C-alpha positions in Angstrom: 10.2 3.3 -83.4 11.0 0.0 -82.2 14.3 1.7 -79.9 11.5 4.1 -78.6 9.1 1.0 -77.9 11.5 -0.4 -76.2 12.6 1.9 -74.1 8.9 2.6 -73.4 8.5 -0.6 -72.3 11.3 -0.9 -70.6 11.2 2.2 -68.7 7.1 0.6 -67.5 8.7 -2.2 -66.2 11.1 -0.4 -64.4 8.6 1.6 -63.0 6.1 -1.4 -62.4 9.4 -3.2 -60.6 9.9 0.1 -58.6 6.3 0.5 -57.2 6.3 -3.4 -56.7 9.8 -2.8 -54.2 7.8 0.4 -52.5 4.6 -1.7 -52.7 6.3 -4.5 -50.8 8.3 -2.5 -48.7 5.3 -0.9 -47.3 3.8 -4.2 -46.9 6.5 -4.8 -44.4 6.2 -1.6 -43.1 2.7 -2.2 -42.4 2.9 -5.6 -41.0 5.7 -4.4 -38.7 3.8 -1.7 -37.3 0.8 -4.3 -37.0 2.6 -6.5 -35.3 4.3 -4.2 -33.2 0.6 -2.7 -32.1 -0.5 -6.5 -31.3 2.6 -7.1 -28.9 2.1 -3.6 -27.2 -1.1 -4.4 -26.7 -0.6 -8.1 -25.7 2.2 -7.0 -23.6 -0.5 -4.1 -21.8 -2.9 -6.7 -21.4 -0.3 -9.4 -19.7 0.7 -6.4 -17.5 -2.5 -5.2 -16.3 -3.7 -8.9 -15.7 -0.1 -9.8 -14.0 -0.4 -6.7 -11.7 -4.6 -7.5 -11.6 -3.4 -10.7 -10.3 -1.0 -10.2 -8.1 -3.4 -8.7 -5.6 -4.6 -10.6 -2.7 -8.0 -9.7 -1.1 -10.1 -10.6 1.7 -14.0 -10.3 1.6 -14.3 -8.3 5.4 -17.6 -6.9 4.9 -19.2 -10.3 4.4 -17.0 -11.7 6.8 -18.4 -9.2 9.7 -22.0 -8.4 8.7 -23.8 -5.3 9.8 -22.9 -5.2 13.2 -20.1 -2.3 12.9 -20.1 1.4 13.2 -22.4 3.2 10.7 -20.2 4.6 6.9 -19.6 8.0 7.1 -22.3 10.0 5.1 -21.2 10.6 1.3 -22.3 14.4 0.3 -23.7 14.2 -3.3 -21.9 17.0 -6.0 -23.7 20.1 -6.5 -25.8 19.5 -9.6 -23.8 20.2 -12.8 -20.2 20.0 -11.3 -20.0 16.1 -11.1 -17.7 14.5 -14.3 -18.7 11.3 -15.8 -16.3 9.3 -13.9 -15.9 11.4 -10.7 -13.2 10.4 -8.4 -14.0 10.1 -4.5 -14.1 12.5 -2.5 -15.7 11.6 0.8 -13.5 11.1 4.1 -12.4 7.3 4.3 -10.5 5.3 6.8 -8.0 2.7 6.2 -6.7 0.1 8.3 -2.8 -0.6 6.9 -1.6 -3.5 8.8 2.3 -4.1 8.1 2.4 -8.3 8.9 5.5 -9.7 10.4 5.0 -12.6 8.3 6.9 -16.3 8.7 5.9 -17.4 5.2 7.9 -17.3 2.3 12.1 -17.3 1.7 12.1 -13.6 1.0 10.4 -12.9 4.1 12.3 -15.0 6.4 15.6 -13.8 4.8 14.5 -10.4 5.8 13.3 -11.1 9.5 10.1 -13.1 9.1 11.4 -15.7 11.8 10.3 -19.3 11.4 8.0 -20.8 9.1 4.5 -20.4 10.7 2.2 -17.7 11.6 2.4 -14.3 11.1 1.7 -11.0 13.2 0.6 -7.4 12.8 3.3 -6.0 14.3 2.7 -2.4 12.5 -1.1 -1.0 13.0 -2.0 2.0 11.3 -5.5 3.7 11.3 -5.3 6.2 7.8 -8.0 9.0 7.7 -8.2 10.9 4.5 -10.1 14.1 5.3 -13.2 15.1 2.8 -11.5 16.7 0.1 -8.8 13.9 0.1 -6.0 16.7 0.9 -4.9 16.5 4.4 -5.2 12.8 6.2 -4.3 11.7 10.0 -2.3 8.2 10.6 -3.0 7.4 13.9 -0.2 4.3 15.0 -1.9 1.7 17.3 0.8 0.4 19.9 1.1 -3.7 19.3 1.6 -4.3 23.0 -2.0 -2.5 23.9 -4.2 -4.3 26.2 -7.4 -4.5 24.9 -10.8 -6.3 24.6 -10.8 -8.8 21.7 -14.4 -9.3 20.3 -15.6 -12.3 19.1 -14.2 -13.0 15.5 -15.2 -15.0 12.7 -12.8 -17.4 11.8 -12.1 -18.5 8.0 -12.8 -21.7 8.7 -15.7 -21.4 10.3 -17.2 -21.0 13.6 -15.8 -17.8 15.8 -13.4 -16.9 18.6 -14.3 -16.3 22.0 -14.4 -12.6 23.6 -10.6 -12.0 25.4 -10.3 -9.5 27.7 -6.8 -7.6 28.8 -5.0 -9.3 25.7 -2.2 -7.7 23.2 -4.0 -5.9 20.1 -1.7 -7.8 17.7 -3.3 -11.1 18.6 -6.7 -10.2 16.9 -4.7 -10.8 13.6 -2.8 -14.1 14.6 -6.2 -15.6 16.1 -8.1 -14.4 13.5 -6.4 -12.5 10.2 -7.6 -9.7 9.0 -11.5 -9.7 9.8 -10.5 -9.9 13.2 -8.2 -7.0 13.2 -10.6 -5.1 11.6 -13.3 -5.9 14.1 -10.9 -5.4 17.1 -10.1 -1.8 15.7 -13.6 -1.1 15.2 -14.5 -2.2 18.1 -11.6 0.0 20.3 -12.3 3.2 18.2 -15.9 3.1 16.9 -14.6 4.2 13.8 -15.5 2.4 10.4 -13.0 1.0 8.9 -13.9 1.7 4.9 -10.8 0.2 3.5 -8.2 -2.9 4.4 -4.6 -2.7 3.5 -1.7 -5.5 4.4 2.0 -5.2 3.5 4.1 -8.1 4.1 8.1 -7.6 4.7 9.4 -8.7 1.1 7.1 -6.0 -0.6 7.7 -3.0 1.7 11.7 -3.7 1.2 10.9 -4.3 -3.1 8.9 -0.8 -2.8 11.5 1.3 -1.5 14.0 -0.6 -4.0 11.8 0.4 -6.7 11.6 3.9 -5.6 15.6 4.3 -5.7 15.5 3.8 -2.0 13.9 6.6 0.9 15.9 9.3 2.6 15.2 9.5 6.5 16.7 11.7 9.0 17.5 10.0 12.6 17.5 12.8 15.8 19.6 9.7 17.8 22.1 7.0 17.0 20.4 3.3 16.4 22.5 0.1 17.1 20.0 -2.9 17.1 21.1 -6.3 17.5 17.4 -7.6 16.5 17.6 -5.4 13.4 21.0 -5.6 12.3 20.2 -1.8 12.1 23.6 0.8 12.7 22.9 4.1 11.9 24.5 7.4 13.8 21.7 10.1 14.2 22.0 12.1 10.9 20.4 11.9 7.2 20.4 8.5 5.3 19.5 7.2 2.2 18.4 3.9 3.1 17.7 0.7 0.4 14.8 -1.5 1.2 16.5 -4.0 3.8 17.6 -1.0 5.6 14.3 0.8 5.0 12.8 -2.2 6.6 15.4 -2.7 9.2 14.2 0.5 10.5 10.8 -0.4 10.7 11.9 -3.1 12.8 14.0 -1.0 15.1 12.8 -1.0 18.8 15.6 -2.2 21.3 18.5 0.4 19.9 16.6 3.4 20.7 14.5 5.3 23.5 13.6 3.1 25.9 13.2 -0.2 23.5 9.5 -0.4 23.8 7.7 -0.5 20.8 6.6 3.8 21.3 9.9 4.2 19.7 9.7 2.2 17.1 6.2 3.9 15.9 7.9 7.1 15.8 10.4 5.7 13.3 7.7 4.1 11.3 6.0 7.7 11.3 9.1 9.0 10.0 9.8 6.1 7.0 6.3 7.0 6.3 6.5 10.4 5.7 9.9 9.8 4.2 8.3 7.4 1.8 5.4 10.0 0.9 8.1 12.6 0.2 10.0 10.0 -2.3 6.9 9.1 -4.1 5.9 12.2 -4.9 9.4 13.5 -6.1 9.5 10.1 -8.6 8.1 11.1 -11.8 7.1 7.9 -13.0 5.5 8.6 -15.8 8.7 9.5 -17.4 10.1 5.9 -16.6 7.7 2.9 -17.6 10.1 0.6 -16.3 10.5 2.1 -12.7 6.3 2.6 -12.9 6.3 -1.2 -13.4 9.0 -1.9 -11.1 6.8 0.2 -8.5 3.4 -1.1 -9.5 4.7 -4.8 -9.4 6.1 -4.4 -5.8 3.0 -2.9 -4.4 0.4 -5.0 -5.8 2.6 -7.9 -5.0 3.0 -7.2 -1.9 -0.8 -6.4 -0.9 -3.6 -7.8 0.9 -6.9 -5.8 0.5 -10.4 -6.1 1.5 -12.4 -6.9 -1.9 -13.7 -2.6 -2.4 -9.6 -2.5 -3.6 -8.6 -5.6 -5.1 -8.0 -4.6 -8.6 -5.9 -2.5 -10.5 -9.0 -0.1 -11.3 -10.1 0.1 -7.7 -6.6 1.1 -6.3 -5.8 3.6 -9.0 -8.7 5.3 -8.3 -7.9 6.0 -4.7 -4.3 6.8 -6.0 -5.5 9.6 -8.4 -8.2 10.9 -5.7 -5.1 11.6 -3.3 -2.8 13.5 -6.3 -3.8 16.7 -4.2 -2.3 15.0 -1.0 1.0 16.3 0.1 3.4 14.9 3.0 3.1 18.1 4.6 -0.5 17.6 4.9 -0.4 13.9 6.8 -0.2 14.5 10.6 1.2 11.3 12.2 0.4 10.5 16.0 0.3 7.5 18.4 -2.7 6.8 20.1 -2.5 8.1 23.4 -1.6 5.3 25.9 -0.5 5.0 29.6 1.4 1.9 31.0 -0.7 -0.9 32.1 -1.6 -1.5 35.7 -1.1 -5.2 35.3 1.9 -5.2 33.4 4.9 -2.6 33.0 6.0 -4.0 29.2 2.1 -3.3 28.1 0.3 -0.8 27.6 -3.6 0.9 27.9 -5.5 3.4 26.7 -4.8 6.5 28.2 -8.9 7.9 28.2 -10.0 10.7 27.7 -8.0 11.4 25.2 -8.0 8.3 23.1 -11.7 8.3 22.9 -11.5 11.8 21.7 -8.9 11.0 19.2 -11.3 8.6 17.6 -14.3 11.3 18.1 -12.2 13.6 16.3 -12.0 11.5 13.3 -15.5 10.7 13.0 -16.2 14.2 13.0 -13.6 15.1 10.1 
Protein backbone atom coordinates (compact mmCIF):
# COMPACT_ATOMS: atom_id res chain seq x y z
CA UNK A 1 0.00 0.00 0.00
CA UNK A 2 2.81 2.35 0.87
CA UNK A 3 4.44 1.71 -2.45
CA UNK A 4 1.14 2.16 -4.18
CA UNK A 5 0.52 5.43 -2.34
CA UNK A 6 4.02 6.63 -3.13
CA UNK A 7 3.61 5.78 -6.78
CA UNK A 8 0.26 7.53 -6.78
CA UNK A 9 1.73 10.61 -5.20
CA UNK A 10 4.73 10.44 -7.50
CA UNK A 11 2.45 10.10 -10.54
CA UNK A 12 0.41 13.08 -9.47
CA UNK A 13 3.55 15.12 -8.81
CA UNK A 14 4.97 14.13 -12.20
CA UNK A 15 1.65 15.05 -13.85
CA UNK A 16 1.61 18.36 -12.01
CA UNK A 17 5.13 19.10 -13.20
CA UNK A 18 4.15 18.25 -16.80
CA UNK A 19 1.04 20.42 -16.59
CA UNK A 20 3.17 23.19 -15.07
CA UNK A 21 5.67 22.96 -17.91
CA UNK A 22 2.85 22.93 -20.51
CA UNK A 23 1.23 25.89 -18.80
CA UNK A 24 4.50 27.85 -18.81
CA UNK A 25 5.08 26.89 -22.44
CA UNK A 26 1.58 28.02 -23.40
CA UNK A 27 2.06 31.28 -21.51
CA UNK A 28 5.38 31.79 -23.32
CA UNK A 29 3.75 31.12 -26.69
CA UNK A 30 0.86 33.40 -25.78
CA UNK A 31 3.17 36.19 -24.70
CA UNK A 32 5.26 35.74 -27.85
CA UNK A 33 2.17 35.89 -30.06
CA UNK A 34 0.84 38.89 -28.16
CA UNK A 35 4.20 40.61 -28.45
CA UNK A 36 4.34 39.86 -32.18
CA UNK A 37 0.85 41.25 -32.67
CA UNK A 38 1.69 44.38 -30.68
CA UNK A 39 4.92 44.89 -32.58
CA UNK A 40 3.15 44.21 -35.87
CA UNK A 41 0.43 46.70 -35.05
CA UNK A 42 3.03 49.24 -33.94
CA UNK A 43 5.03 48.68 -37.12
CA UNK A 44 1.89 49.01 -39.24
CA UNK A 45 0.94 52.15 -37.34
CA UNK A 46 4.43 53.61 -37.72
CA UNK A 47 4.48 52.73 -41.45
CA UNK A 48 1.12 54.41 -42.03
CA UNK A 49 2.19 57.46 -40.02
CA UNK A 50 5.53 57.64 -41.85
CA UNK A 51 3.99 57.37 -45.33
CA UNK A 52 1.25 59.83 -44.42
CA UNK A 53 3.78 62.26 -42.96
CA UNK A 54 5.89 62.02 -46.14
CA UNK A 55 3.30 63.92 -48.18
CA UNK A 56 3.60 67.69 -48.57
CA UNK A 57 0.45 69.61 -49.49
CA UNK A 58 -0.73 73.06 -50.53
CA UNK A 59 -4.25 74.43 -50.10
CA UNK A 60 -4.87 75.48 -53.69
CA UNK A 61 -8.66 75.75 -53.34
CA UNK A 62 -8.30 78.24 -50.52
CA UNK A 63 -5.58 80.19 -52.34
CA UNK A 64 -7.53 80.56 -55.60
CA UNK A 65 -11.05 81.00 -54.23
CA UNK A 66 -14.12 80.72 -56.44
CA UNK A 67 -12.94 82.56 -59.55
CA UNK A 68 -12.20 79.34 -61.41
CA UNK A 69 -13.75 77.09 -64.07
CA UNK A 70 -16.70 75.08 -62.81
CA UNK A 71 -16.19 71.58 -61.50
CA UNK A 72 -17.45 68.72 -63.64
CA UNK A 73 -20.98 67.64 -62.70
CA UNK A 74 -20.96 64.36 -60.78
CA UNK A 75 -23.60 61.84 -61.81
CA UNK A 76 -24.96 60.03 -58.73
CA UNK A 77 -24.93 56.23 -58.65
CA UNK A 78 -28.25 54.59 -59.65
CA UNK A 79 -30.44 53.68 -56.70
CA UNK A 80 -29.51 50.37 -55.16
CA UNK A 81 -26.11 50.07 -56.85
CA UNK A 82 -24.00 52.17 -54.50
CA UNK A 83 -21.86 50.30 -52.01
CA UNK A 84 -21.14 51.41 -48.45
CA UNK A 85 -17.88 53.04 -49.55
CA UNK A 86 -18.16 53.48 -53.33
CA UNK A 87 -15.02 54.43 -55.23
CA UNK A 88 -15.27 57.65 -57.25
CA UNK A 89 -16.09 57.18 -60.94
CA UNK A 90 -16.56 60.75 -62.18
CA UNK A 91 -14.15 62.39 -64.61
CA UNK A 92 -11.20 64.06 -62.95
CA UNK A 93 -8.47 66.46 -64.11
CA UNK A 94 -5.06 66.47 -62.44
CA UNK A 95 -2.24 68.90 -63.11
CA UNK A 96 1.00 66.92 -62.80
CA UNK A 97 4.25 68.87 -62.59
CA UNK A 98 7.78 67.53 -62.63
CA UNK A 99 9.81 69.89 -60.47
CA UNK A 100 13.35 70.71 -61.56
CA UNK A 101 14.16 71.39 -57.92
CA UNK A 102 17.43 72.98 -56.83
CA UNK A 103 16.98 72.07 -53.19
CA UNK A 104 18.46 69.07 -51.42
CA UNK A 105 21.71 67.20 -51.99
CA UNK A 106 19.98 64.34 -53.82
CA UNK A 107 18.28 66.66 -56.32
CA UNK A 108 21.50 68.56 -56.95
CA UNK A 109 23.39 65.32 -57.54
CA UNK A 110 20.74 64.29 -60.08
CA UNK A 111 20.99 67.54 -62.01
CA UNK A 112 19.04 70.04 -59.95
CA UNK A 113 21.70 72.71 -60.31
CA UNK A 114 22.30 75.37 -57.68
CA UNK A 115 20.61 75.53 -54.30
CA UNK A 116 17.90 78.09 -54.95
CA UNK A 117 14.62 78.06 -56.83
CA UNK A 118 12.71 75.43 -58.78
CA UNK A 119 11.10 75.15 -62.19
CA UNK A 120 8.24 73.13 -63.59
CA UNK A 121 10.14 71.55 -66.46
CA UNK A 122 7.41 68.97 -67.03
CA UNK A 123 3.72 69.85 -67.09
CA UNK A 124 0.92 67.43 -67.93
CA UNK A 125 -2.83 67.75 -67.65
CA UNK A 126 -4.09 64.24 -66.90
CA UNK A 127 -7.77 63.88 -67.79
CA UNK A 128 -9.34 60.65 -66.52
CA UNK A 129 -12.63 59.85 -68.22
CA UNK A 130 -15.83 59.19 -66.35
CA UNK A 131 -15.76 55.51 -65.37
CA UNK A 132 -11.98 55.71 -64.83
CA UNK A 133 -11.13 53.27 -67.66
CA UNK A 134 -9.56 55.74 -70.11
CA UNK A 135 -7.30 58.77 -69.81
CA UNK A 136 -5.73 61.51 -71.90
CA UNK A 137 -2.38 63.02 -70.91
CA UNK A 138 -1.78 66.45 -72.47
CA UNK A 139 1.76 67.83 -72.24
CA UNK A 140 2.20 71.59 -72.14
CA UNK A 141 5.58 72.72 -73.51
CA UNK A 142 7.43 74.75 -70.91
CA UNK A 143 8.55 77.20 -73.63
CA UNK A 144 4.96 78.15 -74.50
CA UNK A 145 4.37 81.91 -74.31
CA UNK A 146 1.23 82.63 -72.31
CA UNK A 147 -0.62 85.33 -70.44
CA UNK A 148 0.14 84.61 -66.80
CA UNK A 149 -2.76 85.77 -64.61
CA UNK A 150 -2.39 87.58 -61.31
CA UNK A 151 -1.57 84.92 -58.72
CA UNK A 152 -1.72 84.92 -54.91
CA UNK A 153 1.66 84.67 -53.19
CA UNK A 154 2.25 82.42 -50.18
CA UNK A 155 3.74 85.40 -48.35
CA UNK A 156 0.72 87.60 -49.07
CA UNK A 157 -0.21 89.92 -51.89
CA UNK A 158 -0.27 88.82 -55.51
CA UNK A 159 1.72 88.92 -58.72
CA UNK A 160 0.89 91.24 -61.60
CA UNK A 161 -0.60 89.95 -64.84
CA UNK A 162 2.23 89.18 -67.28
CA UNK A 163 1.88 88.93 -71.06
CA UNK A 164 3.95 86.81 -73.42
CA UNK A 165 5.96 85.01 -70.72
CA UNK A 166 7.07 81.39 -70.66
CA UNK A 167 4.57 78.97 -69.18
CA UNK A 168 6.97 77.58 -66.59
CA UNK A 169 7.47 81.02 -65.02
CA UNK A 170 4.09 80.58 -63.31
CA UNK A 171 5.53 77.99 -60.94
CA UNK A 172 8.73 79.97 -60.46
CA UNK A 173 7.01 83.17 -59.36
CA UNK A 174 3.91 81.83 -57.61
CA UNK A 175 4.35 78.14 -56.86
CA UNK A 176 1.69 75.43 -57.32
CA UNK A 177 -1.30 77.79 -56.97
CA UNK A 178 -0.04 80.01 -59.80
CA UNK A 179 0.74 76.98 -61.98
CA UNK A 180 -2.85 75.75 -61.50
CA UNK A 181 -4.35 79.19 -62.12
CA UNK A 182 -2.30 79.65 -65.29
CA UNK A 183 -3.36 76.26 -66.66
CA UNK A 184 -7.02 76.96 -65.86
CA UNK A 185 -6.73 80.37 -67.53
CA UNK A 186 -5.25 78.77 -70.66
CA UNK A 187 -7.67 75.86 -70.88
CA UNK A 188 -10.88 76.81 -69.08
CA UNK A 189 -10.65 73.32 -67.54
CA UNK A 190 -10.94 72.98 -63.78
CA UNK A 191 -7.97 71.19 -62.19
CA UNK A 192 -9.51 68.94 -59.55
CA UNK A 193 -6.15 67.96 -58.12
CA UNK A 194 -2.47 68.86 -58.18
CA UNK A 195 0.50 66.50 -58.05
CA UNK A 196 4.16 67.50 -58.10
CA UNK A 197 7.10 65.10 -58.11
CA UNK A 198 10.75 66.08 -57.74
CA UNK A 199 13.96 64.72 -59.29
CA UNK A 200 15.12 62.39 -56.53
CA UNK A 201 11.63 61.05 -55.88
CA UNK A 202 11.13 60.08 -59.52
CA UNK A 203 14.46 58.25 -59.62
CA UNK A 204 13.65 56.41 -56.36
CA UNK A 205 10.24 55.35 -57.71
CA UNK A 206 11.76 53.84 -60.84
CA UNK A 207 14.36 51.99 -58.74
CA UNK A 208 11.70 50.74 -56.32
CA UNK A 209 9.78 49.30 -59.27
CA UNK A 210 12.87 47.48 -60.46
CA UNK A 211 13.59 49.82 -63.34
CA UNK A 212 11.63 50.61 -66.48
CA UNK A 213 11.88 49.35 -70.06
CA UNK A 214 11.70 51.88 -72.90
CA UNK A 215 12.25 51.79 -76.64
CA UNK A 216 13.87 54.71 -78.43
CA UNK A 217 13.61 55.22 -82.19
CA UNK A 218 16.87 57.14 -82.54
CA UNK A 219 20.27 57.37 -80.91
CA UNK A 220 20.50 59.72 -77.92
CA UNK A 221 23.65 61.59 -77.02
CA UNK A 222 22.95 64.51 -74.68
CA UNK A 223 25.85 66.17 -72.90
CA UNK A 224 23.50 68.06 -70.56
CA UNK A 225 21.62 65.02 -69.25
CA UNK A 226 24.71 62.78 -69.63
CA UNK A 227 22.61 60.15 -71.40
CA UNK A 228 23.88 58.05 -74.27
CA UNK A 229 21.59 55.40 -75.70
CA UNK A 230 21.61 53.61 -79.02
CA UNK A 231 18.27 53.31 -80.77
CA UNK A 232 16.44 50.27 -79.45
CA UNK A 233 15.02 48.80 -76.24
CA UNK A 234 16.69 49.47 -72.91
CA UNK A 235 15.97 48.71 -69.24
CA UNK A 236 16.79 51.84 -67.26
CA UNK A 237 17.39 52.40 -63.58
CA UNK A 238 16.11 55.52 -61.82
CA UNK A 239 19.08 57.76 -62.65
CA UNK A 240 19.05 56.89 -66.37
CA UNK A 241 15.24 57.13 -66.57
CA UNK A 242 15.45 60.61 -65.08
CA UNK A 243 18.16 61.51 -67.60
CA UNK A 244 15.80 60.34 -70.37
CA UNK A 245 13.02 62.55 -69.00
CA UNK A 246 15.39 65.54 -69.03
CA UNK A 247 16.96 64.92 -72.45
CA UNK A 248 16.29 67.52 -75.12
CA UNK A 249 19.55 68.47 -76.87
CA UNK A 250 20.51 64.97 -77.94
CA UNK A 251 17.44 64.26 -80.08
CA UNK A 252 15.50 65.84 -82.93
CA UNK A 253 15.90 69.59 -83.25
CA UNK A 254 16.93 69.97 -79.60
CA UNK A 255 13.67 71.67 -78.63
CA UNK A 256 11.38 70.96 -75.69
CA UNK A 257 8.99 69.14 -78.05
CA UNK A 258 11.51 66.31 -78.49
CA UNK A 259 11.86 65.96 -74.74
CA UNK A 260 8.08 65.81 -74.35
CA UNK A 261 7.99 62.85 -76.73
CA UNK A 262 10.49 61.00 -74.54
CA UNK A 263 8.55 61.89 -71.40
CA UNK A 264 5.35 60.51 -72.87
CA UNK A 265 7.14 57.29 -73.81
CA UNK A 266 8.40 57.08 -70.24
CA UNK A 267 4.91 57.61 -68.78
CA UNK A 268 3.55 54.71 -70.81
CA UNK A 269 6.50 52.53 -69.80
CA UNK A 270 5.98 53.34 -66.12
CA UNK A 271 2.31 52.41 -66.34
CA UNK A 272 3.27 49.10 -67.95
CA UNK A 273 5.86 48.43 -65.24
CA UNK A 274 3.43 49.24 -62.42
CA UNK A 275 0.70 47.02 -63.90
CA UNK A 276 3.11 44.11 -64.44
CA UNK A 277 4.61 44.31 -60.94
CA UNK A 278 2.61 42.40 -58.32
CA UNK A 279 3.47 44.61 -55.38
CA UNK A 280 1.14 42.77 -53.01
CA UNK A 281 3.35 39.66 -53.12
CA UNK A 282 6.34 41.63 -51.87
CA UNK A 283 5.63 43.82 -48.83
CA UNK A 284 9.21 45.11 -48.92
CA UNK A 285 8.93 46.31 -52.51
CA UNK A 286 5.43 47.66 -51.84
CA UNK A 287 6.82 49.72 -48.97
CA UNK A 288 9.74 50.99 -51.08
CA UNK A 289 7.35 52.08 -53.84
CA UNK A 290 4.95 53.72 -51.36
CA UNK A 291 7.84 55.45 -49.59
CA UNK A 292 9.26 56.73 -52.90
CA UNK A 293 5.88 57.97 -54.09
CA UNK A 294 4.80 59.71 -50.91
CA UNK A 295 8.26 61.08 -50.16
CA UNK A 296 8.49 62.83 -53.52
CA UNK A 297 4.98 64.26 -53.70
CA UNK A 298 3.48 67.67 -53.18
CA UNK A 299 -0.30 67.52 -53.56
CA UNK A 300 -3.36 69.65 -53.10
CA UNK A 301 -5.21 69.16 -49.81
CA UNK A 302 -7.67 66.81 -51.51
CA UNK A 303 -4.91 64.21 -51.97
CA UNK A 304 -2.69 64.86 -48.98
CA UNK A 305 -3.27 61.62 -47.11
CA UNK A 306 -2.40 58.00 -47.73
CA UNK A 307 -6.10 57.13 -47.61
CA UNK A 308 -6.99 59.64 -50.34
CA UNK A 309 -4.10 58.60 -52.58
CA UNK A 310 -5.03 54.94 -52.07
CA UNK A 311 -8.65 55.65 -53.00
CA UNK A 312 -7.52 57.40 -56.18
CA UNK A 313 -5.26 54.46 -57.04
CA UNK A 314 -8.02 51.92 -56.40
CA UNK A 315 -10.44 53.87 -58.60
CA UNK A 316 -7.95 53.54 -61.48
CA UNK A 317 -7.46 49.77 -61.25
CA UNK A 318 -9.37 49.31 -64.51
CA UNK A 319 -7.12 51.77 -66.36
CA UNK A 320 -4.39 50.14 -68.45
CA UNK A 321 -1.56 51.74 -70.39
CA UNK A 322 -3.29 50.72 -73.63
CA UNK A 323 -6.17 53.05 -72.75
CA UNK A 324 -3.99 56.08 -72.00
CA UNK A 325 -3.62 58.56 -74.86
CA UNK A 326 -0.64 60.94 -74.77
CA UNK A 327 -0.73 64.15 -76.80
CA UNK A 328 1.00 67.53 -76.82
CA UNK A 329 -0.90 70.80 -76.80
CA UNK A 330 -0.86 72.00 -80.43
CA UNK A 331 1.73 74.76 -80.80
CA UNK A 332 3.48 76.78 -83.50
CA UNK A 333 6.66 78.83 -83.45
CA UNK A 334 6.11 82.17 -81.74
CA UNK A 335 6.25 85.11 -84.18
CA UNK A 336 8.25 87.10 -81.62
CA UNK A 337 10.89 84.45 -80.86
CA UNK A 338 11.95 81.40 -82.92
CA UNK A 339 13.00 79.65 -79.68
CA UNK A 340 9.49 79.87 -78.18
CA UNK A 341 6.07 78.51 -79.14
CA UNK A 342 2.47 79.67 -78.80
CA UNK A 343 -0.79 77.74 -78.80
CA UNK A 344 -1.91 76.75 -82.28
CA UNK A 345 -5.50 77.89 -82.61
CA UNK A 346 -8.19 76.75 -83.02
CA UNK A 347 -6.69 73.26 -82.51
CA UNK A 348 -5.53 73.94 -78.94
CA UNK A 349 -8.95 75.25 -77.85
CA UNK A 350 -10.66 72.29 -79.51
CA UNK A 351 -8.43 69.89 -77.53
CA UNK A 352 -9.34 71.52 -74.20
CA UNK A 353 -13.01 71.57 -75.18
CA UNK A 354 -12.86 67.81 -75.82
CA UNK A 355 -11.67 67.30 -72.24
CA UNK A 356 -14.50 69.40 -70.86
CA UNK A 357 -17.01 67.21 -72.72
CA UNK A 358 -15.45 63.84 -71.78
